[in-house]
N, C-alpha and C positions, 0 to 999 in steps of 0.2 A: 677610389685610389688606384692609380696605375704606377707600377714600379718594376724595374728590371732587376732589383736587388733580391737576393735570396731571402726568404722569410727568416726572421729571428725565431729560433726554436726554444720554447720555454716549457718546463715541466713544473706543475704545481702539485705538491704532495700533501694531501689533506684539504678537504673542501668544507670547512666550517665557516663561521662568520668572518674570520680573518682572511681566509682564502677568497671568499666572495668579495670582500672589500677590496682586495688587491686586483681581482679581475675587473671589478667595476671601475676602479681608478684607471686601469689600462684602457678600458673601453672608452672612457671620457677623453683620453689623450690621443686616441687613434686619428682623429681628424687632423691633428698637427704632426703626425708621424709619417715620415717619408718611406718607411720600410714596413712591409707586411709582417705580421706576427702570427705564429702558430703556437697555440697553447694546448697541451695535453694535461688534463686533470686526473690525478690518481686518487681515488677515494672508494672505499668498499662499503660505505654506509648507504642506507636506503634513501636518504634525503640529503643529497649534497646541497651545500649552502647553509644548512641548519646545524649539522654536526650533532653528536650525541647529547650534548648539554641542552640543546633546544629541539630535541626529537619531537616532530609533530604528532607522533603516536603515543607520547608519554602522557602521564596524568596531567589534567588541567589544574590540579590543586597546587602544583609547584609554580610559584609566582616570580616574576621579575622583581628586582628591588629598585626599579626605576618607574616612576609614574608615566602614564601616557603623555602628559604635557611635556615631559623632559626627554622623551624618546626621539631624538633627532637622528634619523638614519640617512637623511639627505634623499633627494629624488633619485630613483634608479636611472641609469643612462638610457638614452633612446630619444625618440621623437615624440610627437603628440600621442601616439598610441601606446606609450610605455605603461608599465604597471603602475597602478595608483599607489599613493602613500599608505603606510600601515594602517592609520586610523580609518581611512575610507575603505581599504581592502578588507579589514576585519569587522567593520561596522561598529567599532568602539566609539562611544560618544562622551564618556565621562573623563575629563582631562585628569582628574585626581585618582583614577583607577590604576591598579597595577596589573597589567595583562599577564596571562599565563605564559610561561616560557614556551610551551608547545605551540601556542598561537603565533608567537613571534617566529618560531621555527618554521611553521607552515608558510609564513610570509617570506622568510629568507630563502626557503626552497623554491618558492614561486619566482623570486627574483633571479635565482640561478637559472631556472628553466627558461625564463623569458630571455635572458642574455644568450643562452646557448641556441635558442630557436631563432633569435634575430640579432646576431652580433653586428657591430658597426663594420663598414667597409674596411677591408684590410686585416681584419681579425678573424682567425679561424679557431674554433673551439671544439675540442673532442674530450670525451670522458672515458676513462678506463676504470672498470671496477676491479682493480688489481692491487695487491699489496706490494709495497716496495720495502725491501729489507736491507738494501745496500746500494751505494752509489760509488762509482769509480771515475776518477779523473782520466780522461783520454785526450789525445792531441786535438780532437774536434770539440771538446767541451766536457760533457758528463754523460755517462751511461748509467742506467738504473737496472737493478736486478731484484727479482722476487720469485715466489713459488711458480708464477705463471711464465717466467722466462725473463729475457732482457729487453730493454727499451732504450731508444736514443739513437744517436747522440743528441744532446741538448746544449744550447749555448748558455742557458741560465736555468737554475733550479731554485724554486721557492719552497721552503719548508713551512707549512702552516699546520702542525700536527695536533693542535688543540692541547689536550692533556694526555701525553703519552704514558704508557704503563710505567710504574715505578716500583721499586722495592718498598715493602711496608716499613714504617718506623719500628724501632725495637719493641715498643709496647704492643703494637698491632701484630707484629710477627709472633710474639709469644701467645697472643690470644688466638691467632689463626691456628697455630700448632695445637693449642689447648682444645679448640673447637673440633679440630679434626680427630683428636684422640678420644674425646669424651662425648661428642655429639652435641655439645652446647651450641646454641643458636646464635651465630654471629653474622650480621647482615650489613652490607654497605648501604648508605642512604640512597644511592642511585645505582641502577635505574629505578625509578619510582614503581614501575610495574612489578618488578621482582620483589621489592620491599612489601608492596601491598599483598602479593601472593603469600609471602612468608607470614605476614601479620594475621592472616586468616586463622592461624593456629594459636594466636596469643591472647585470645579472649580471656579476661579474668586474671591474667598473669601480671607479674611485676617485671618490668624491663628497664634498661638504662640506655641513655644516648650519650655517646662520647662526643663532646662538643656542645657549645651553647651559642653558636653563631648562626649565620643565615640558613645553613643546611638543616639545622634543628627545627626551624620554623616550618620548613617543607615536611620534615618527618612527622611533626606533630599534626599537621593538617592531614597527612596520609593516614595516620593512626587514629584519627577521630572522624573527620568528614569522609575520608576514604572508606571507613568501615560503617557508615550509616549514621553517625552522630550529626548533631546540628548545633549551631550557635543562634540563640535568640536574645532578645533584650533582657531576658531574665538570667542568662548565663548559658552553660553548656547542657545540652540534652543528650544523654547517652543512648546508644542503640543496644548495648549489651554485647556487641561483638568486639569492642575495643579492649585494650589492656586495662586492668584495674588501677595500675599505678605506674607512672612513668617518671624516671629519675634522670634528668639531664645534668651533665656536669662539665666543667672546664677548669682551666688553671686558676682563674680568679672568680669564677661563678657568676660573673656579671653578664646579663644579656645585652646585646648592642642596643643603642638608643634608636627608636624609630624616626623616620624622616618626618618633616613637618606635614601636617595633614592636608593642607590646601595650597594652591598657588599663591594666594594672598599671604599666608603665613610664611611660606618659603621665600617670598620676595623680600621679606624683612632681613634676610641674611645675605642679600646680594652685595658683593663688593662693588665699589664705584669704579668707573673707568680709570682714574688715576691710581687707585689702589691696585687694580689688576696690572697696570703697566709697571708699577713699582715691584710687584711680585715677579713679573717677567725678568726685570733687570736683576732682582735679587737671586733668582734661580741661575741666571747666566753667570753671575759672580760666584755663587756657591759651588758650581761645578768645577771651578778652578781653585777651590780652597781645600784645606785639610778638613777631616770629618767634623770636628767640633765647631770650627769656624763656619763651616757650611750650614750646619743646623742653626747656629746663632743668626746667620744671615737670613735664613728662611723665617725664623721666629720674628725677627725684626720687621719683616714684611707683613706678618700676620697681625702684629700689634695694633696698627691704626684702625683697620676695619673692626677688629675684635672690640677695641675700646668704644668705638662709635656705636656699634650694635648693642653692646651690653648697656651703655647709657640709655640708648633709645628705648630699650625694652625693660628699663627699671630693674636691671639685675645688679645685685650688690657685688658680684664676683669681679675679681681683677685678673686680667689675662697674664700679667707678667710672671707671678709665681707659678701659675699653672704650666706655662710654657717652659719655664726653667726646669721644672720637675719632669716634664714630658721628654725633654731632650736627654736627661740622664737615666730615667727609670719610668718608661711609659706605663701609665695606669696606677702608679704608686699614689697619686693624689686622689684617686677615686675611693670613695668610702660608702658605707651602707651595706645592708644585707642584699642578697639577690632580689628579694621581693621589693625592697625599698627602691633599688635601682630601676627595676622594671616599672614601678608606679611613677617614679619621677620622670623617666623617659617618656612615658605616655603623656604626662602632664605638660612637659615641654613641647612635645609634638602637637598637642592640641591647643597650645597657647594659654592654658589655664595656670601655668606656673612660669615665672621668668626663667630664661635659659641659663644654664651654667656656663662658665668660661669654656669648658671642654665641648659642650654642645655647640656653642657659637663658632668656635675655632674649627670644629669638625665640619660644620655646614659650609663655612668659607672655603675650607680645603676641598670639599666636594665640588664646589663651583669652579675651582681652579684646576681640576683634573685634566681638562684638555690642554691647558697651558703647561702643566707639569709634564705630560707625555711628549708634547711637541718640543719642549726644551730638553728633556732628559733623554729620551730614546735615542736620538742621533748623536748625542754628545760623547766625546771621548774624555773620560775623567778618571781620576785615581780610583782603583777598585774599592779602597776603604771608604772614600767619600761617597761613592755610589751606594755601597752597602748601608752607610749611615742614613742616606736620604731615603732609601727603600724601607729601612727599619722605621724611620719617622712616619712615613706614609702608612706602613702596616699598623703601627700603633694607633694612628688616628682613625683607622677603619671602624673602630667601635662606635664612632660618631658619624663618620663620613659615608660609610657603606651600610647604614642601618636598614632594617626591614620596613615593609609597609606598616603603618600604624595599625591596620586591621590585624596583622599577624601578632603584634605585641599585645593587642587587646584580647585576642583569642588565647594567647598564653596565660594572661592574667585570669581569664574566665576558667581555664582548665585548672589553674592553681586553686582558685576559689571553690571549684567543684570537687577538689580532692583527687583529680585524675593525674595532675602533674605535681610532684613533690620536689621542692628545691632544697630539701634538707641535706643533700649530698652534693650540692651544686659546686662548691668551692674545693677543687682538687682533693677528692676523697682518697683515702687509702683503699686499694682494691686488691683483693686476694682471689686466687683461682680456687674453685671448689669442684667437687666431683660432678656437679650438675650445672655449673655455670660460673658465676662470679659472686663476690660478696663485697658490698660497699659500706665503708664506715660512715656513720652519722653520729650526731650528738645523742641520739636516742638508741644507739647500738648498731650492730651490723644488720644490713638488709640484703637478703639473698636475692639474686637476679638470675632468671632463667634464660633471658635473651638480651643481646647487646646490639645496638645499632651504631655503626661507626659513621659519625657525621663530620669527621675532620678530613678535609681535602688535602692531598699531598702538596707540599711546596714544590715550585718549579725549579728543581735542582738537577743539573746535568748528571752529577755523580750518582744519583739515585735512579735514573731512568733505565728501564730494562727493555724498552722498545728497541728492536734490533737495528732499525735504521739510525735512530738517534744515538744509541749506545755505541754502535759501530763507528759512527762519525766521530764520536768523542774519543774512542780508543785510537782512531787514526789521526786525531788532532785536526780533522776538518771542522769539527765543532769545538768551541772552547767556551767555558764559562767566563764571563767578563768581570765577575765580581759584583754585578748588579742584576742584570737580567741575562738569562741564557740566550745568546745571540749567535747567529752564524757569522763567520769571519772569512777573510780571504784565504783560499787554499789552492795549492798547486798552480799558483800564478793566475787563477781565475776567480772571479767574484762568485761567492756562494751565498745566495741571499737567504735570509732566515726571518722567522717571526717568533715572537714570544708566545708560549702557551697561554691560552685564554682561560680565566676562571669561570666556574659554573654560575657564579652570581655577579658577573661583570656589569657595571653600569655602562650603558652603551654611549660611547663618546666618539666624535669624529677624530680620527687619528691619521692624518696624511693620506686621506683617500680610503681608509679602512675603518675598522672599529677596534676599540680597545676595551679590555675588561677592567 
């Protein structure tokens, strides 16, 4: 490329998977771009491209919730000598396996390194291991500031911060204060290395896990396999280094349903082409409607494939009443004890029991995630409508974002071995004690010496404490849109933004990047 135009100056703050996706999208467009581009990447992590949630140095026991067969990252940019795809690069051969997050992180870091070392013509990339705490609009564009000094100016700034630091929720704030005053052991689920180090002192103790979602499955693997235990055909074999009793809990006490075991089982939940086209049209219409009408429109699109699949799989369930309840009160239609829900989820995932309406709808919704993001993310719709759609999506995650079947089976084995106790799973009363916590159960109070927080903070701008994001919010350069926290136009110039990515995102193509 030859051009007499001055390069477009771009700063990318944060280089996790979303930042990498943006860089790769830019690299693919460079052959059609008449103007050179200079990009400076600001990231203080050791492995740019991976981000902390996919740290290549973290424990391999923390798994993706997406099987290898569905992990569509797209080919990296470049010519014939470009980096191989993930399966070839990692040597993974089982399409139904769920790779370690650290393994994927190593691959993403390698893609970043490959792009930096061999960018396309016209693209210049540089990395600064510097923290950015503020940005200022100036006549030339934007200037960045941080402890190491100032940088810029830049024509464009892309924020891809991952999960910025946030204020704890009220319950966690009380517990943090309690732990500081009493010495009670309160640990976050991540990073896994830190949790494993703390767990070395928990042998024979009783501990609790706040949350019964995907993070809890990681925690359980760390507290068992990570401490020398093993799973066999006969169940769990203890090492003697693990806790004696683990009590996970959540608001409803129900573990999420695992994904279908194999590609063949999963294919039974595929929507047809016309059904997917009908969903695309329904989403476009829903974005222009009031909240209740929007959800009804989406539910209408879900009904035909749900009816078809339920009939084909000989399920007696009807999707209409299930969806009606889901719109009003997500989860209210779910019944059964935590153990019954766990066993039923495993049976549906292995195909030994017909799927419920919720399971079928959740799998269809999972397969429409690309279309949902591509239609929803760029749309400008009423804040209440956007919040309703996000709430509907969040509720369906108990089926659409389920764990690997293997993880659910391990949880069942731990319950049967007496290592995990679900007696306090459903929203127990919790009191603070001199030495920790006490959880109420039907059998009485259970004292707990250690607590693991497995609840990830919601992506809310008003709770973020990261100085760059919080400062931008205070200055109104960043505004919550009522659906996802997105950057908006400020000071007469475009301020590009990206949504924080979740620790357990299912990797999907999203306009040249990846979405959680």
